[in-house]
Structures are given as structure tokens and as C-alpha cells.
C-alpha positions, 0 to 999 in steps of 0.5 A: 240346828237351832230349832232342834237345840231349842226343843232340847233345851225346853224339854231336857235341860236347865241352866243355872241362874248364874250361867243364864245371867252371864249369857244374857248380860253378854247378849245385851252388851252385844245388842248395843253394838249391833248396827244393822237390823238383821244383826239386832234381830238375831241378838234379840232372838238369842236373848229370847231363847235364853229367857224361854224357861224362866221368863216366858213373858220377856221371851215373848216381847224380845221375840216380837221385837226380833220378828218386827225387825226381821219382817221389816228387812224381809229376813225370813230366817229371822221371822221364822226363829222369832215366831218359834220363840213366840210359840214356845213362850205361849207353850210355856204359859200353857196357852196352847191355841196361841202356840199352835197359831204361831207355829203355823205361821212359822211353818208357812215361812219354812215351807217358802224357804223349803228347808226340810229340817226346819219344817220337820222341827216345826212339826215336832214343836207342834207335836209337843204342844198337842201332847201337852194338851193331851191330844194324842192323835194330833201329837202323833200325827205331827211327830210322824210327819217329822219322822217321815221328813227325816227318813226322806231327807236322811236327817239323823238328828231330826230322826232322833228327836222324832223317835224320842218324842213319838216314844214319849207320846205313846208312853204318856198315852199308856200305849207301852208296846209302841212306846218301847219300840220308838224309845229303843230306836231313839236310844240306839240312834243316840249312841250312834250319834254320841248324843249323851243327853238324849241317851240319858233321856231315852234310858230314863224313859225306858225305865218309866215304860218298864215301871208301868209294865211292872217289870221292876228289874228292867226298870231299875236297870235302865234307871241306873244306866241313865244316871251317869248320862243325866248327871254328865249333861246336868239334866236335873229335871229328868234326873229327879224323875229317874230318882222318883222312878227308882224309889217307886221300884224299891217301894214296890219291892218292899224296900222302904229304906231304899225308897226313902233314900231315892225319894229324898234325893229326888225331892232335894234335886227338884226343890233346889232347881224349882221343878215343882211337879217333880217335887210333888211326886217325890213328897207324895211318895215319901208320905206314902212310904212313911205311912206304910211304916206307921211313921205318922209324923214324917208322913204328915210332914211330907203330905203338908209339903205336897199340899203346899207345893200343889197349891203353889203350882195351882197358883202359878198356873192361874198366874200363867193363865192371866199372864198369857191373856195379858200378853196376848192382848198386849200383842193384839193392841200392838198389832192394831197400832202397827196395822194403823201405821202401815195403813197410814204409810200405804195411804201416803205412798198412794197419794204420792203415786197419785201426785206423780201421776197428775204431774206427768200430764202437767209436764207434757202440757208444759212441754206443749206450752213451751213449744208454742213460745219463743223458747230455746229448742233444747229447753223444749227437748229437755222438758219432753225427755223429762216427761217421758222419763217420768212416765216410764219410771212411774210405770216401773214404780207402779208395777213393782209391788205387784212383781215383788208380791208374786215373786215373794220378794226374791231379788233374782226373780225381780231383777229378771222381770224388770230386765225383761220389762226394760228390754221391752220398754227401752225401744218403745221409749226411744221411739216415743221420745223421737216422735215427741221431740219431733212433734214438739219441734214441728209445733215450735217451728210452725208457731215460729213461722206463724209468728214471723208471718204475723210480723211480716204482715204488720211490717207490710201494713205499716 
């Protein structure tokens, strides 16, 4: 499932720069060959998907292009995917209100589509945003909704992610007994589903919980068990967190050499992969351990590293805030332009309908005018038929937007409605056509008779 895969990518994995570049280059090449708007929208979505973690601004604009194309073609699945990526981009930029706004729009589409797994994964995404915002109550509310959908519809993958996220939310809120229950459930489900990535994350999370409970033996045991899984799935973010956890266990057990070894492992891994928050944790721990050993030079060196990284993170966060505001404003301006273009198009269509509406009675008047002139009977009949056809087609054209809106653009419902309308209008059309032609013919005959009478009278007078 694409949504669940995206949650997985955002939370747990990091692609190498070279791998990302290859995938992105390949997608751009594919995009140039796509012919239909739907295919282009899917490719743009995939591009946005790979940009999320390291270029959220690019991800945002690519997703917006995919959304516009999908909306143009009434491609609901594409609209939903694009909205998901736009929300993820704002989440990455820490603009949580905007992220929630786009997730709600996605949720509306998924409720129309009625696919439980998609609705559940959207709830999970919203839970992640609220968790980032430290709103535990709302985060748990949406995560539990996802879990309920998973149970009701027997969706094992959704259940796995829901339980893992519920456990993580409880752990971050220091509600450790609840965190333990849900994280254990996630771990057991991951084994059943043979999902090594989630197995590694769940084991690492259990290590974090036991560390907070000051049960160092169990914490160490779970951390060690998670390492092969995290290495195997190249989840270096959680692996760095795992190494920091092991270092904290050794520090608490007064084993400074082992603590330093794992803290350095964590720092190198985090620094190499640009997980700066994890690098700050590792450098701060190293500084404390060296300080406890009275190794002032090393303690000071790592403290300096920690301060520089903290400043760097703060600067990046401020840059993200500015970037988020800029992107939001650019999107707003684009929406204003699109709204004006749509308004102009609607006005143009209304004027066309008005023009057609004016033309129909003119055609009727022309038919009546021709019937009073010495014109072939077939010409009069043809003009009358054209007038009627225009009237009935105009009625169909006029009610089409209303039918499309009420049927949510469902082709099946639309065709059923228009077949019923046609079934009602066709007999009426034939009756009116017969009556009109008959009437025009009588008018023509009457005027021909009157004309002939005038001619006869003139001849008699002469």
C-alpha cells in the first residue's frame, strides 16, 4: 500500500544520495515520455515521493502539479496521493496546521472512494503530525481510529503500523505501561508478517521503554536484538538511536569505555547520514562521559560539537519556517490565479449557454418566417427539426453540471440519469416535432392559398 509505504519511508528509512539520484533521473526521463495527464500525474507523484525527505519544497510543487492534473481529469486516486505528499512536505517543514489541512482534504476524497485502508493510513498520518506537535490526545485519537479500521476490515499491515505508532506516542508521552503493550503487539505482528524493518524499529522502541524504566538489562537485550534488523534494512536513523541507547545503558552501569565506543558509533552514523538531532544526542552523551572521567579536553571538544550542531539545527529550523511560509504563500497565489482562470472559464461557458439560449427562439422565428414565404416544404421542415433538436440538446447541456455534481462525477450514475431523461424526452420530442412541422406546414399552405387568392383576384381585376 503506497500510503503505508510512505509512512514507513518518512519514519524509518533513508535512501543514499546516489540511489535517490538514479531513481529521480529515471522518473524525470519517464515523465518526458508520458502522453496522458493521468500517467503524468502518477509520475509527478512518484517524483514528489522521493523528494520528501531531503527537498520538501520540490516535493511540494511536484505534488501540486500532480494534484492539478488529477483534478483536471477527475482522477480521485491521483488527487489523494498528491494531497498526501503535500501534507507530508508541510510536516517535514514543521508547518503542522497546513499538513493537517491537506490531510483533511485527502480524507474527504478517501471517504468518497470508500477504501478503508486508505482512510486508516490517512488517520495514521494525521496522528504523526499531532505527535510531532506534542498533542498526545489528538495523536492517540487518530491512531486508535486507524487501529479500529484495521480490526473491522482485517487489514494486517495497517494494524501493524497503528500499533507501532500508538506505542511510540505513549512512549514519547512517558506512559510506559501502555507503550509497552502496544509496542510488544507491533513486534509480534511484525514477526508474523515477516516485516524486518518494523521488527527492528519495534525492538529499538522496546529498548527505549525499558531504558526509561531503568531496567538496563532488558533495555540492552532489546537494543542488541534490533541491530541486525536495522542494519539489514539500512535504517540508519533508528540504528543511531539504538547505539545512543546502548551507550546510555553502559554509562548508567559505570562502563565508560563501552559507553564511549557506542556513543562514537552513533555520532559517526548520525553525522555521516545528516541525522543532526541524533548527532547532538551522541555528542552530548560523549561530553558527559568524558567529563565524568575528568578528560576535560575531550569533554570540551564534544561539547563544542554539540553546540555547533544545535546552532545548525536551530538555523535549519528557522530556514524551514521561512521556507514553509514562502511555499504556503506561493501556493495561495497560485490558487488565486487558478480561481480567476476558472471564474473566467465559467463566465465564458455561461455566455455561450446564453448565446445558444437566444439562438433557439431565433431559429423558431426563422422557421415561422420561412413558412410564410414561398420556400420548399423540406427546408421549412428541416429548420423546424433543427430548432427542436437545439432545444432538447440545450436542456441536456443545461442540466449536465447539476447531474455531474450530484452524482460526484460517477459515469455510471450519469449515464443512467441521462438514459432516463432521454426516455422521457424522446416521445415528447417526436410529438412536438410532429406538431411543429404540422403547424408550419399549415401556416405555409395557408399563406400559399392566400397568395394564390391574391393572384387570382389581381388577374380577375385585370
